[in-house]
C-alpha distance (Angstrom), angle and dihedral (degrees) to the residues before:
residue distance angle dihedral
M1 . . .
R2 3.82 . .
A3 3.84 121.0 .
G4 3.84 111.4 -98.5
F5 3.82 93.6 18.5
P6 3.77 119.3 119.2
M7 3.73 117.6 -91.8
A8 3.76 118.0 -112.9
T9 3.82 130.0 168.9
R10 3.85 131.1 -145.6
G11 3.74 113.8 -69.9
M12 3.75 98.2 15.0
V13 3.80 118.7 139.4
I14 3.73 113.7 -138.0
G15 3.78 125.7 -168.9
L16 3.89 115.2 -147.2
L17 3.78 117.2 -153.1
G18 3.72 111.5 -176.7
G19 3.78 133.3 -171.0
S20 3.76 150.6 109.8
F21 3.81 91.2 -85.7
D22 3.83 88.4 -156.9
P23 2.92 86.8 -174.1
A24 3.84 114.7 -6.2
H25 3.84 109.6 -134.3
E26 3.77 143.7 171.9
G27 3.83 93.9 -79.3
H28 3.84 87.1 64.6
A29 3.79 92.6 45.8
H30 3.91 91.7 45.8
I31 3.83 94.2 53.8
T32 3.83 91.6 44.4
R33 3.77 92.2 54.1
E34 3.77 92.0 46.7
A35 3.84 89.6 49.8
I36 3.72 93.3 53.7
A37 3.86 91.1 46.1
R38 3.83 96.6 43.9
M39 3.95 103.5 36.0
G40 3.89 103.6 39.5
L41 3.80 92.6 -116.1
D42 3.87 116.2 172.6
Q43 3.90 89.2 -157.0
V44 3.65 144.7 -6.6
W45 3.75 123.8 -145.2
W46 3.72 120.5 -155.8
L47 3.89 109.8 -143.5
V48 3.70 105.4 -156.8
T49 3.72 104.4 -162.1
P50 3.85 128.0 -138.2
G51 3.94 88.2 -128.8
N52 3.84 146.3 -29.3
P53 3.78 117.6 -108.2
L54 3.70 90.1 -161.1
K55 3.78 94.4 60.3
S56 3.75 124.1 71.4
R57 3.91 93.6 -151.9
Q58 3.85 113.2 66.5
P59 3.78 121.0 -138.5
A60 3.86 133.4 -104.1
P61 3.76 117.8 -82.3
M62 3.78 114.5 -62.4
A63 3.91 92.6 -118.9
D64 3.93 90.4 57.4
R65 3.82 92.3 47.4
L66 3.87 93.2 46.9
A67 3.83 93.5 48.2
Q68 3.89 89.0 49.7
A69 3.71 93.0 49.2
R70 3.72 91.1 52.0
R71 3.77 90.1 50.5
V72 3.85 93.0 52.0
M73 3.82 99.1 37.9
D74 3.75 110.5 50.4
H75 3.77 104.3 159.1
P76 3.98 131.0 135.8
R77 3.90 89.8 -131.7
V78 3.82 99.4 46.0
R79 3.84 124.6 83.6
I80 3.81 119.8 -165.2
T81 3.77 109.3 -147.9
D82 3.79 146.7 169.7
L83 3.80 91.7 -151.4
E84 3.84 93.8 143.0
T85 3.89 86.2 62.0
A86 3.65 92.6 49.8
L87 3.72 94.2 45.7
G88 3.81 96.5 43.4
T89 3.66 93.1 -134.4
K90 3.83 122.2 153.6
T91 3.83 103.3 -165.0
T92 3.79 135.6 39.1
A93 3.72 93.4 -117.2
D94 3.84 90.9 56.1
T95 3.80 90.5 49.0
I96 3.79 93.4 51.2
D97 3.94 90.9 48.0
R98 3.91 88.8 51.7
L99 3.75 94.3 45.8
R100 3.77 93.0 48.0
A101 3.90 89.5 51.0
I102 3.85 91.2 48.8
Y103 3.79 94.9 44.6
P104 3.85 102.7 33.9
Q105 3.79 93.4 163.4
V106 3.78 96.2 50.1
R107 3.92 125.2 89.1
F108 3.75 113.0 -137.7
V109 3.87 127.6 -156.6
W110 3.87 118.8 -165.7
L111 3.78 110.9 -138.7
M112 3.77 128.9 -161.5
G113 3.63 145.6 160.2
A114 3.71 118.1 -105.9
D115 3.70 91.0 -113.1
N116 3.72 89.1 66.3
L117 3.79 91.6 51.1
V118 3.82 88.2 62.6
Q119 3.84 91.3 64.7
F120 3.83 98.2 27.0
H121 3.74 92.4 112.7
R122 3.90 86.8 67.5
W123 3.86 91.5 60.9
G124 3.78 117.8 105.1
R125 3.86 108.2 -98.1
W126 3.70 91.9 -6.4
R127 3.79 92.7 163.1
D128 3.85 89.2 54.4
I129 3.82 88.2 56.1
L130 3.76 93.4 56.5
R131 3.81 91.1 43.8
S132 3.76 93.3 52.4
V133 3.77 107.8 43.3
P134 3.81 136.0 16.8
V135 3.83 112.3 -100.3
G136 3.76 127.3 -143.7
V137 3.79 114.3 -160.6
L138 3.88 114.9 -164.3
A139 3.79 124.4 -156.4
R140 3.74 116.5 -103.7
P141 3.90 126.1 -177.1
G142 3.72 116.3 -76.8
S143 3.84 95.4 -0.7
G144 3.87 105.2 88.9
V145 3.83 99.7 94.1
A146 3.80 95.7 40.4
A147 3.86 91.0 45.3
R148 3.79 92.5 53.4
L149 3.85 92.0 47.9
S150 3.85 94.2 43.1
V151 3.70 123.7 125.2
A152 3.80 94.6 -109.8
A153 3.90 94.0 44.8
R154 3.91 89.6 52.9
A155 3.79 92.3 43.1
F156 3.80 92.7 53.0
R157 3.85 99.2 29.5
V158 3.83 92.7 124.9
D159 3.81 88.3 57.9
Q160 3.73 98.0 54.4
V161 3.85 120.5 108.2
A162 3.74 126.3 -157.6
R163 3.84 97.5 -124.1
G164 3.81 141.3 32.2
E165 3.71 101.6 -136.3
A166 3.89 114.5 127.1
L167 3.87 88.6 -3.5
G168 3.68 90.7 154.0
A169 3.79 91.7 60.3
R170 3.71 91.8 59.7
K171 3.87 124.5 92.2
A172 3.72 116.6 -115.1
P173 2.99 138.1 -83.3
V174 3.84 88.6 64.9
W175 3.80 130.8 117.6
C176 3.68 141.4 169.5
F177 3.79 141.2 -156.0
V178 3.85 110.7 -140.4
N179 3.72 119.2 -161.8
L180 3.79 115.5 -150.3
P181 3.78 142.8 155.0
M182 3.86 107.8 -63.4
N183 3.75 125.8 -117.4
T184 3.77 111.1 -164.7
A185 3.84 100.5 -154.5
S186 3.71 116.1 131.9
S187 3.78 133.9 -174.6
T188 3.74 89.7 -145.4
A189 3.80 93.0 53.7
I190 3.86 91.3 45.2
R191 3.75 90.1 53.7
A192 3.87 93.8 44.7
A193 3.90 90.4 53.1
G194 3.83 87.9 55.2
K195 3.78 92.1 -116.7
W196 3.88 97.0 126.6
K197 3.77 112.3 59.6
S198 3.89 115.7 165.6
G199 3.77 109.6 -122.8
N200 3.80 96.2 19.2
P201 3.82 102.8 102.4
Q202 3.81 93.0 173.7
R203 3.75 92.4 63.5
Q204 3.64 95.8 37.1
A205 3.79 90.7 57.0
S206 3.83 95.1 44.7
F207 3.81 99.8 62.4
K208 3.77 93.1 62.4
N209 3.66 90.3 88.5
D210 3.74 103.0 28.8
G211 3.63 100.2 111.5
H212 3.98 99.9 -69.8
R213 3.71 87.3 106.0
S214 3.78 117.5 98.9
């Protein structure tokens, strides 16, 4: 175990939720809680990424995003991390490879919102991700049909299972689409409304309870 890395013991099932979290909001927290409840996960690790190669604008400083994530997601089984920075990895596939090597006795499940499944085929080595760990896709507003018809969903349609229970116990490739009550919070909408200003902690803290909670 590396110093500063989350603790995990043999046989644990850990969900990985990656993203820029620019900013983290109740929608992220909502799908995390649902994943823990529905998939039998022991923990979920948020992987706050240094940047997003699919976006032209780069996110707010890491320290601001980590602080906001910790304000939004206060749960005993969730760890907020900057593991990709610590690992020096550039793609999700590389991050998963490294974590599986560091934690060989842990079972990982990749988690993502349905909006990300729509563009999943644009991710580096996306097929390797689906072949290496189970993937849990959680419904997000307006993305259900597009996600089910996405390139990745069609390419791995024979590997889809109907439900997410004990997903971590299954051998990859395997994935599920989980329907759940919707939370409409959006990082894009929060930024557009001027409620996320890097370097302005007062405003960053205030929007946690401004109606984005379910």
